[in-house]
Biopython code that builds the backbone (N, CA, C, O; Angstrom):
import numpy as np
from Bio.PDB.StructureBuilder import StructureBuilder

atoms = [
    (1, "MET", "N", (44.674, 9.414, 5.945)),
    (1, "MET", "CA", (43.666, 8.486, 4.893)),
    (1, "MET", "C", (44.673, 7.167, 4.797)),
    (1, "MET", "O", (45.901, 7.157, 4.716)),
    (2, "GLY", "N", (43.756, 6.084, 4.834)),
    (2, "GLY", "CA", (44.420, 4.790, 4.820)),
    (2, "GLY", "C", (44.794, 4.561, 3.305)),
    (2, "GLY", "O", (44.624, 5.482, 2.506)),
    (3, "VAL", "N", (45.352, 3.223, 2.859)),
    (3, "VAL", "CA", (46.161, 2.821, 1.417)),
    (3, "VAL", "C", (44.805, 2.424, 0.859)),
    (3, "VAL", "O", (44.819, 2.479, -0.371)),
    (4, "ALA", "N", (43.858, 2.113, 1.270)),
    (4, "ALA", "CA", (42.298, 1.651, 0.297)),
    (4, "ALA", "C", (41.522, 2.711, 0.044)),
    (4, "ALA", "O", (40.783, 2.644, -0.939)),
    (5, "ALA", "N", (41.522, 4.051, 0.964)),
    (5, "ALA", "CA", (40.859, 4.911, 0.466)),
    (5, "ALA", "C", (41.726, 5.843, -0.454)),
    (5, "ALA", "O", (41.087, 6.756, -0.977)),
    (6, "ARG", "N", (43.148, 5.775, -0.764)),
    (6, "ARG", "CA", (43.977, 6.178, -1.683)),
    (6, "ARG", "C", (43.635, 5.790, -3.268)),
    (6, "ARG", "O", (43.484, 6.441, -4.302)),
    (7, "LEU", "N", (43.594, 4.360, -2.901)),
    (7, "LEU", "CA", (43.694, 3.825, -3.930)),
    (7, "LEU", "C", (42.267, 3.965, -4.903)),
    (7, "LEU", "O", (42.176, 4.065, -6.126)),
    (8, "ILE", "N", (40.841, 3.918, -3.489)),
    (8, "ILE", "CA", (40.067, 4.035, -4.364)),
    (8, "ILE", "C", (39.663, 5.622, -4.770)),
    (8, "ILE", "O", (38.710, 5.880, -5.505)),
    (9, "ARG", "N", (40.357, 6.425, -4.300)),
    (9, "ARG", "CA", (40.278, 7.889, -5.021)),
    (9, "ARG", "C", (41.112, 8.165, -6.413)),
    (9, "ARG", "O", (40.796, 8.753, -7.448)),
    (10, "GLN", "N", (42.225, 7.541, -6.028)),
    (10, "GLN", "CA", (43.119, 7.168, -7.620)),
    (10, "GLN", "C", (42.068, 6.443, -8.427)),
    (10, "GLN", "O", (41.823, 6.993, -9.501)),
    (11, "LEU", "N", (41.455, 5.448, -8.195)),
    (11, "LEU", "CA", (40.422, 4.780, -9.203)),
    (11, "LEU", "C", (39.509, 5.525, -9.862)),
    (11, "LEU", "O", (39.248, 5.446, -11.062)),
    (12, "ASN", "N", (38.886, 6.460, -8.835)),
    (12, "ASN", "CA", (37.559, 7.079, -9.557)),
    (12, "ASN", "C", (38.133, 7.963, -10.223)),
    (12, "ASN", "O", (37.486, 8.298, -11.215)),
    (13, "ASP", "N", (39.463, 8.684, -10.028)),
    (13, "ASP", "CA", (39.780, 9.960, -10.742)),
    (13, "ASP", "C", (40.560, 9.455, -12.155)),
    (13, "ASP", "O", (40.613, 10.067, -13.222)),
    (14, "THR", "N", (41.105, 8.239, -11.842)),
    (14, "THR", "CA", (41.687, 7.764, -13.305)),
    (14, "THR", "C", (40.375, 7.277, -14.119)),
    (14, "THR", "O", (40.410, 7.598, -15.307)),
    (15, "LEU", "N", (39.278, 6.598, -13.728)),
    (15, "LEU", "CA", (38.316, 5.829, -14.375)),
    (15, "LEU", "C", (36.816, 6.532, -14.592)),
    (15, "LEU", "O", (35.782, 6.236, -15.191)),
    (16, "GLY", "N", (37.278, 7.599, -13.786)),
    (16, "GLY", "CA", (35.591, 8.686, -13.635)),
    (16, "GLY", "C", (34.372, 7.770, -12.856)),
    (16, "GLY", "O", (33.271, 8.300, -12.702)),
    (17, "VAL", "N", (34.582, 6.538, -12.427)),
    (17, "VAL", "CA", (33.685, 5.540, -11.977)),
    (17, "VAL", "C", (33.939, 5.831, -10.379)),
    (17, "VAL", "O", (34.831, 6.502, -9.859)),
    (18, "THR", "N", (32.879, 5.118, -9.785)),
    (18, "THR", "CA", (32.968, 4.939, -8.379)),
    (18, "THR", "C", (33.151, 3.633, -8.249)),
    (18, "THR", "O", (32.815, 2.794, -9.084)),
    (19, "SER", "N", (33.739, 3.400, -7.100)),
    (19, "SER", "CA", (34.413, 1.752, -6.448)),
    (19, "SER", "C", (33.958, 1.788, -5.322)),
    (19, "SER", "O", (33.946, 2.802, -4.625)),
    (20, "ILE", "N", (33.358, 0.266, -4.868)),
    (20, "ILE", "CA", (33.344, -0.072, -3.515)),
    (20, "ILE", "C", (33.952, -1.125, -2.991)),
    (20, "ILE", "O", (33.874, -2.276, -3.420)),
    (21, "VAL", "N", (34.593, -0.738, -2.017)),
    (21, "VAL", "CA", (35.349, -2.260, -1.764)),
    (21, "VAL", "C", (34.815, -2.872, -0.310)),
    (21, "VAL", "O", (34.838, -2.267, 0.762)),
    (22, "VAL", "N", (34.268, -4.388, -0.572)),
    (22, "VAL", "CA", (33.724, -4.885, 0.075)),
    (22, "VAL", "C", (34.682, -6.284, 0.397)),
    (22, "VAL", "O", (34.926, -7.128, -0.465)),
    (23, "SER", "N", (35.151, -6.346, 1.761)),
    (23, "SER", "CA", (35.812, -7.437, 2.130)),
    (23, "SER", "C", (35.953, -7.864, 3.473)),
    (23, "SER", "O", (35.511, -7.099, 4.330)),
    (24, "HIS", "N", (36.456, -8.882, 3.822)),
    (24, "HIS", "CA", (36.615, -9.534, 5.480)),
    (24, "HIS", "C", (37.592, -8.811, 6.168)),
    (24, "HIS", "O", (37.696, -8.823, 7.395)),
    (25, "ASP", "N", (38.398, -8.103, 5.314)),
    (25, "ASP", "CA", (39.677, -7.709, 6.016)),
    (25, "ASP", "C", (40.010, -5.878, 5.799)),
    (25, "ASP", "O", (41.049, -5.286, 6.091)),
    (26, "VAL", "N", (38.825, -5.345, 5.239)),
    (26, "VAL", "CA", (39.126, -3.749, 5.103)),
    (26, "VAL", "C", (38.167, -3.509, 6.241)),
    (26, "VAL", "O", (37.059, -3.953, 6.543)),
    (27, "ASP", "N", (39.087, -2.558, 6.805)),
    (27, "ASP", "CA", (38.287, -2.152, 8.479)),
    (27, "ASP", "C", (38.174, -0.477, 8.380)),
    (27, "ASP", "O", (38.258, 0.289, 9.340)),
    (28, "GLU", "N", (37.954, -0.089, 6.929)),
    (28, "GLU", "CA", (37.524, 1.203, 6.779)),
    (28, "GLU", "C", (35.888, 1.630, 6.332)),
    (28, "GLU", "O", (35.142, 0.728, 5.948)),
    (29, "THR", "N", (35.502, 2.736, 6.391)),
    (29, "THR", "CA", (34.148, 2.806, 5.881)),
    (29, "THR", "C", (34.306, 4.143, 5.225)),
    (29, "THR", "O", (35.008, 5.073, 5.624)),
    (30, "PHE", "N", (33.479, 4.095, 4.058)),
    (30, "PHE", "CA", (33.994, 5.524, 3.449)),
    (30, "PHE", "C", (32.569, 6.240, 3.043)),
    (30, "PHE", "O", (31.636, 5.476, 2.792)),
    (31, "LEU", "N", (32.382, 7.393, 2.978)),
    (31, "LEU", "CA", (31.397, 8.283, 2.476)),
    (31, "LEU", "C", (31.620, 8.426, 1.117)),
    (31, "LEU", "O", (32.724, 8.806, 0.728)),
    (32, "ILE", "N", (30.555, 8.126, 0.194)),
    (32, "ILE", "CA", (30.730, 8.136, -1.380)),
    (32, "ILE", "C", (29.411, 9.134, -1.877)),
    (32, "ILE", "O", (28.205, 8.927, -1.744)),
    (33, "ALA", "N", (30.066, 10.191, -2.445)),
    (33, "ALA", "CA", (28.821, 10.770, -3.145)),
    (33, "ALA", "C", (29.378, 11.688, -4.407)),
    (33, "ALA", "O", (30.318, 12.483, -4.428)),
    (34, "ASP", "N", (28.476, 11.295, -5.431)),
    (34, "ASP", "CA", (29.139, 11.866, -6.879)),
    (34, "ASP", "C", (30.261, 11.608, -7.251)),
    (34, "ASP", "O", (31.035, 12.473, -7.660)),
    (35, "GLY", "N", (30.667, 9.820, -7.137)),
    (35, "GLY", "CA", (31.598, 9.727, -7.621)),
    (35, "GLY", "C", (32.969, 9.787, -6.529)),
    (35, "GLY", "O", (33.868, 8.957, -6.655)),
    (36, "LYS", "N", (33.018, 10.748, -5.560)),
    (36, "LYS", "CA", (34.042, 11.011, -4.734)),
    (36, "LYS", "C", (33.831, 10.491, -3.621)),
    (36, "LYS", "O", (32.676, 10.371, -3.210)),
    (37, "VAL", "N", (35.149, 9.979, -2.735)),
    (37, "VAL", "CA", (35.451, 9.435, -1.516)),
    (37, "VAL", "C", (35.301, 11.250, -0.203)),
    (37, "VAL", "O", (36.218, 12.025, 0.065)),
    (38, "LEU", "N", (34.256, 11.295, 0.139)),
    (38, "LEU", "CA", (33.938, 12.492, 0.638)),
    (38, "LEU", "C", (34.816, 12.356, 2.533)),
    (38, "LEU", "O", (35.269, 13.358, 3.086)),
    (39, "ALA", "N", (34.851, 11.216, 3.056)),
    (39, "ALA", "CA", (35.562, 10.830, 4.297)),
    (39, "ALA", "C", (35.570, 9.213, 4.481)),
    (39, "ALA", "O", (34.754, 8.425, 4.002)),
    (40, "ALA", "N", (36.468, 8.978, 5.130)),
    (40, "ALA", "CA", (36.559, 7.482, 5.232)),
    (40, "ALA", "C", (37.121, 7.465, 7.287)),
    (40, "ALA", "O", (37.660, 8.429, 7.829)),
    (41, "ALA", "N", (36.915, 6.659, 7.719)),
    (41, "ALA", "CA", (36.765, 6.331, 8.903)),
    (41, "ALA", "C", (37.412, 5.005, 9.253)),
    (41, "ALA", "O", (37.206, 4.196, 8.348)),
    (42, "THR", "N", (38.140, 4.488, 10.278)),
    (42, "THR", "CA", (38.364, 3.179, 10.756)),
    (42, "THR", "C", (37.659, 2.919, 12.598)),
    (42, "THR", "O", (37.863, 3.787, 13.447)),
    (43, "ARG", "N", (36.972, 1.801, 12.885)),
    (43, "ARG", "CA", (36.837, 1.720, 14.087)),
    (43, "ARG", "C", (37.037, -0.145, 14.196)),
    (43, "ARG", "O", (36.658, -1.016, 13.414)),
    (44, "ASP", "N", (37.771, -0.245, 15.478)),
    (44, "ASP", "CA", (38.014, -1.329, 15.950)),
    (44, "ASP", "C", (37.029, -2.038, 16.337)),
    (44, "ASP", "O", (36.093, -1.454, 16.884)),
    (45, "ILE", "N", (36.975, -3.598, 16.143)),
    (45, "ILE", "CA", (35.877, -4.143, 16.702)),
    (45, "ILE", "C", (36.316, -5.569, 17.071)),
    (45, "ILE", "O", (37.175, -6.227, 16.485)),
    (46, "GLU", "N", (35.602, -5.931, 18.116)),
    (46, "GLU", "CA", (36.438, -7.121, 18.618)),
    (46, "GLU", "C", (35.144, -8.538, 18.352)),
    (46, "GLU", "O", (33.978, -8.270, 18.640)),
    (47, "ILE", "N", (35.419, -9.707, 17.907)),
    (47, "ILE", "CA", (34.312, -10.812, 17.930)),
    (47, "ILE", "C", (35.179, -11.691, 18.684)),
    (47, "ILE", "O", (36.364, -12.025, 18.674)),
    (48, "ASP", "N", (34.006, -11.965, 19.415)),
    (48, "ASP", "CA", (34.107, -13.547, 20.326)),
    (48, "ASP", "C", (33.397, -14.313, 20.231)),
    (48, "ASP", "O", (32.190, -14.120, 20.082)),
    (49, "LYS", "N", (34.144, -15.772, 20.309)),
    (49, "LYS", "CA", (33.335, -17.045, 19.927)),
    (49, "LYS", "C", (32.596, -17.192, 21.402)),
    (49, "LYS", "O", (32.882, -17.018, 22.587)),
    (50, "SER", "N", (31.392, -17.647, 20.546)),
    (50, "SER", "CA", (30.121, -18.707, 22.023)),
    (50, "SER", "C", (29.405, -19.775, 21.358)),
    (50, "SER", "O", (29.291, -20.072, 20.169)),
    (51, "GLY", "N", (28.917, -20.313, 22.506)),
    (51, "GLY", "CA", (28.135, -21.190, 22.174)),
    (51, "GLY", "C", (29.017, -22.514, 21.481)),
    (51, "GLY", "O", (30.053, -22.951, 21.983)),
    (52, "PHE", "N", (28.460, -22.987, 20.381)),
    (52, "PHE", "CA", (29.056, -24.520, 19.315)),
    (52, "PHE", "C", (30.425, -23.914, 18.957)),
    (52, "PHE", "O", (31.371, -24.669, 19.179)),
    (53, "GLU", "N", (30.732, -22.666, 18.432)),
    (53, "GLU", "CA", (31.817, -22.451, 17.853)),
    (53, "GLU", "C", (32.461, -22.337, 18.646)),
    (53, "GLU", "O", (33.444, -23.055, 18.461)),
    (54, "LEU", "N", (32.546, -21.561, 19.940)),
    (54, "LEU", "CA", (33.639, -21.717, 21.188)),
    (54, "LEU", "C", (33.887, -22.855, 21.526)),
    (54, "LEU", "O", (34.972, -23.061, 22.070)),
    (55, "PHE", "N", (32.958, -23.955, 21.310)),
    (55, "PHE", "CA", (33.264, -25.605, 21.782)),
    (55, "PHE", "C", (34.162, -26.213, 20.846)),
    (55, "PHE", "O", (35.154, -26.791, 21.290)),
    (56, "VAL", "N", (33.923, -26.157, 19.430)),
    (56, "VAL", "CA", (34.897, -26.420, 18.565)),
    (56, "VAL", "C", (36.048, -26.016, 18.855)),
    (56, "VAL", "O", (36.922, -26.635, 19.461)),
    (57, "ALA", "N", (36.084, -24.877, 18.394)),
    (57, "ALA", "CA", (37.516, -23.775, 18.537)),
    (57, "ALA", "C", (38.437, -24.456, 19.945)),
    (57, "ALA", "O", (39.647, -24.600, 19.765)),
    (58, "GLN", "N", (37.964, -24.782, 21.047)),
    (58, "GLN", "CA", (38.471, -25.059, 22.305)),
    (58, "GLN", "C", (39.134, -26.546, 21.612)),
    (58, "GLN", "O", (40.338, -26.742, 21.452)),
    (59, "ALA", "N", (38.015, -27.527, 21.251)),
    (59, "ALA", "CA", (38.382, -28.801, 20.848)),
    (59, "ALA", "C", (39.565, -28.945, 19.948)),
    (59, "ALA", "O", (40.350, -29.893, 19.966)),
    (60, "ALA", "N", (39.614, -27.883, 19.142)),
    (60, "ALA", "CA", (40.503, -28.072, 17.976)),
    (60, "ALA", "C", (42.013, -27.677, 18.748)),
    (60, "ALA", "O", (42.964, -28.371, 18.388)),
    (61, "ARG", "N", (42.223, -26.858, 19.541)),
    (61, "ARG", "CA", (43.361, -26.630, 20.414)),
    (61, "ARG", "C", (43.433, -27.382, 21.174)),
    (61, "ARG", "O", (44.567, -27.860, 21.184)),
    (62, "ARG", "N", (42.587, -27.940, 22.127)),
    (62, "ARG", "CA", (43.061, -29.037, 23.172)),
    (62, "ARG", "C", (43.165, -30.588, 22.743)),
    (62, "ARG", "O", (43.982, -31.291, 23.337)),
    (63, "GLN", "N", (42.327, -31.163, 21.687)),
    (63, "GLN", "CA", (42.776, -32.110, 21.274)),
    (63, "GLN", "C", (42.947, -32.228, 19.748)),
    (63, "GLN", "O", (42.018, -32.760, 19.141)),
    (64, "ALA", "N", (43.920, -31.839, 19.114)),
    (64, "ALA", "CA", (44.329, -31.532, 18.134)),
    (64, "ALA", "C", (43.972, -32.602, 16.962)),
    (64, "ALA", "O", (43.328, -32.440, 15.925)),
    (65, "PHE", "N", (44.779, -34.042, 17.627)),
    (65, "PHE", "CA", (44.723, -34.958, 16.944)),
    (65, "PHE", "C", (43.438, -35.865, 16.619)),
    (65, "PHE", "O", (43.179, -36.565, 15.640)),
    (66, "LEU", "N", (42.675, -35.576, 17.889)),
    (66, "LEU", "CA", (41.222, -36.364, 17.721)),
    (66, "LEU", "C", (40.391, -35.225, 17.039)),
    (66, "LEU", "O", (39.342, -35.770, 16.698)),
    (67, "TYR", "N", (40.358, -34.040, 16.712)),
    (67, "TYR", "CA", (39.450, -33.018, 16.266)),
    (67, "TYR", "C", (39.802, -33.148, 14.641)),
    (67, "TYR", "O", (38.922, -32.949, 13.803)),
    (68, "GLY", "N", (41.273, -33.527, 14.242)),
    (68, "GLY", "CA", (41.514, -33.736, 12.947)),
    (68, "GLY", "C", (41.134, -35.181, 12.466)),
    (68, "GLY", "O", (40.775, -35.412, 11.311)),
    (69, "LEU", "N", (41.217, -35.912, 13.218)),
    (69, "LEU", "CA", (40.751, -37.296, 12.926)),
    (69, "LEU", "C", (39.228, -37.419, 12.794)),
    (69, "LEU", "O", (38.700, -38.107, 11.920)),
    (70, "SER", "N", (38.604, -36.769, 13.639)),
    (70, "SER", "CA", (37.097, -36.662, 13.543)),
    (70, "SER", "C", (36.382, -35.828, 12.330)),
    (70, "SER", "O", (35.263, -35.962, 11.835)),
    (71, "SER", "N", (37.533, -34.841, 12.012)),
    (71, "SER", "CA", (36.927, -33.831, 10.638)),
    (71, "SER", "C", (37.214, -35.076, 9.289)),
    (71, "SER", "O", (36.515, -35.167, 8.280)),
    (72, "VAL", "N", (38.189, -35.778, 9.556)),
    (72, "VAL", "CA", (38.472, -36.421, 8.421)),
    (72, "VAL", "C", (37.574, -37.588, 8.399)),
    (72, "VAL", "O", (37.239, -37.946, 7.270)),
    (73, "LEU", "N", (37.128, -38.236, 9.355)),
    (73, "LEU", "CA", (36.057, -39.349, 9.455)),
    (73, "LEU", "C", (34.568, -38.744, 9.401)),
    (73, "LEU", "O", (33.626, -39.524, 9.266)),
    (74, "LEU", "N", (34.392, -37.634, 9.486)),
    (74, "LEU", "CA", (32.960, -37.012, 9.006)),
    (74, "LEU", "C", (33.215, -36.715, 7.492)),
    (74, "LEU", "O", (32.341, -36.874, 6.640)),
    (75, "SER", "N", (34.646, -36.212, 7.187)),
    (75, "SER", "CA", (34.271, -35.913, 5.655)),
    (75, "SER", "C", (34.093, -37.323, 4.827)),
    (75, "SER", "O", (33.322, -37.334, 3.868)),
    (76, "LEU", "N", (34.746, -38.407, 5.167)),
    (76, "LEU", "CA", (34.674, -39.293, 4.595)),
    (76, "LEU", "C", (33.268, -39.824, 4.421)),
    (76, "LEU", "O", (32.856, -40.221, 3.331)),
    (77, "ALA", "N", (32.492, -39.819, 5.609)),
    (77, "ALA", "CA", (31.270, -40.404, 6.004)),
    (77, "ALA", "C", (30.152, -39.369, 5.161)),
    (77, "ALA", "O", (29.102, -39.792, 4.676)),
    (78, "LEU", "N", (30.537, -38.149, 5.104)),
    (78, "LEU", "CA", (29.227, -37.337, 4.813)),
    (78, "LEU", "C", (29.625, -37.250, 2.889)),
    (78, "LEU", "O", (28.652, -37.185, 2.138)),
    (79, "GLY", "N", (30.846, -37.257, 2.360)),
    (79, "GLY", "CA", (30.885, -37.941, 1.013)),
    (79, "GLY", "C", (30.642, -39.263, 0.677)),
    (79, "GLY", "O", (30.570, -39.343, -0.549)),
    (80, "TRP", "N", (30.510, -40.151, 1.123)),
    (80, "TRP", "CA", (29.811, -41.282, 1.052)),
    (80, "TRP", "C", (28.779, -41.286, 0.838)),
    (80, "TRP", "O", (28.239, -41.865, -0.105)),
    (81, "ALA", "N", (28.129, -40.461, 1.900)),
    (81, "ALA", "CA", (26.518, -40.373, 1.929)),
    (81, "ALA", "C", (26.156, -39.809, 0.817)),
    (81, "ALA", "O", (25.182, -40.326, 0.268)),
    (82, "ALA", "N", (26.790, -38.615, 0.144)),
    (82, "ALA", "CA", (26.655, -37.867, -0.805)),
    (82, "ALA", "C", (26.726, -38.551, -2.379)),
    (82, "ALA", "O", (26.123, -38.144, -3.371)),
    (83, "ALA", "N", (27.590, -39.636, -2.291)),
    (83, "ALA", "CA", (27.310, -40.727, -3.316)),
    (83, "ALA", "C", (26.584, -41.712, -3.434)),
    (83, "ALA", "O", (26.228, -42.318, -4.445)),
    (84, "TRP", "N", (26.271, -41.935, -1.937)),
    (84, "TRP", "CA", (25.175, -42.737, -2.519)),
    (84, "TRP", "C", (23.732, -41.922, -2.785)),
    (84, "TRP", "O", (22.973, -42.405, -3.625)),
    (85, "ALA", "N", (23.399, -40.885, -2.193)),
    (85, "ALA", "CA", (21.985, -40.089, -1.966)),
    (85, "ALA", "C", (21.933, -39.785, -3.742)),
    (85, "ALA", "O", (20.906, -39.634, -4.403)),
    (86, "PHE", "N", (22.993, -39.760, -4.122)),
    (86, "PHE", "CA", (23.071, -38.745, -5.555)),
    (86, "PHE", "C", (23.550, -40.168, -6.701)),
    (86, "PHE", "O", (23.737, -39.911, -7.890)),
    (87, "ARG", "N", (23.637, -40.973, -6.410)),
    (87, "ARG", "CA", (24.146, -42.123, -7.334)),
    (87, "ARG", "C", (23.030, -42.163, -8.271)),
    (87, "ARG", "O", (21.832, -41.992, -8.044)),
    (88, "ARG", "N", (23.770, -42.480, -9.613)),
    (88, "ARG", "CA", (22.623, -42.839, -10.995)),
    (88, "ARG", "C", (21.849, -44.357, -10.824)),
    (88, "ARG", "O", (22.198, -45.407, -10.285)),
    (89, "ARG", "N", (21.015, -44.068, -11.323)),
    (89, "ARG", "CA", (19.969, -45.265, -11.075)),
    (89, "ARG", "C", (19.806, -45.710, -12.413)),
    (89, "ARG", "O", (19.175, -45.032, -13.223)),
    (90, "VAL", "N", (20.484, -47.124, -12.795)),
    (90, "VAL", "CA", (20.336, -47.376, -14.479)),
    (90, "VAL", "C", (18.960, -48.464, -14.825)),
    (90, "VAL", "O", (18.690, -48.768, -15.987)),
]
sb = StructureBuilder()
sb.init_structure("model")
sb.init_model(0)
sb.init_chain("A")
sb.init_seg("    ")
for serial, (resi, resn, name, xyz) in enumerate(atoms, 1):
    if name == "N":
        sb.init_residue(resn, " ", resi, " ")
    sb.init_atom(name, np.array(xyz, "f"), 0.0, 1.0, " ", f" {name:<3s}", serial, name[0])
structure = sb.get_structure()
């Protein structure tokens, strides 16, 4: 049993409550009934980039300076546009 499952079980026993961990980095799944962890399982998954996300990731690796410069310029332009769009009119 993984670290997360042990911590959840200890928390349940101590507080008498049920806790569910939802996170991007927890790769365990739990079956919980009546406030107790009945089973725990893990599964390896692989996520690949495709389409525009793949293009952006490759551009960031291949042309790091241009990618960084374009990111800064885009942020400045969008910040200016937001300031202009939401300016106070007196």
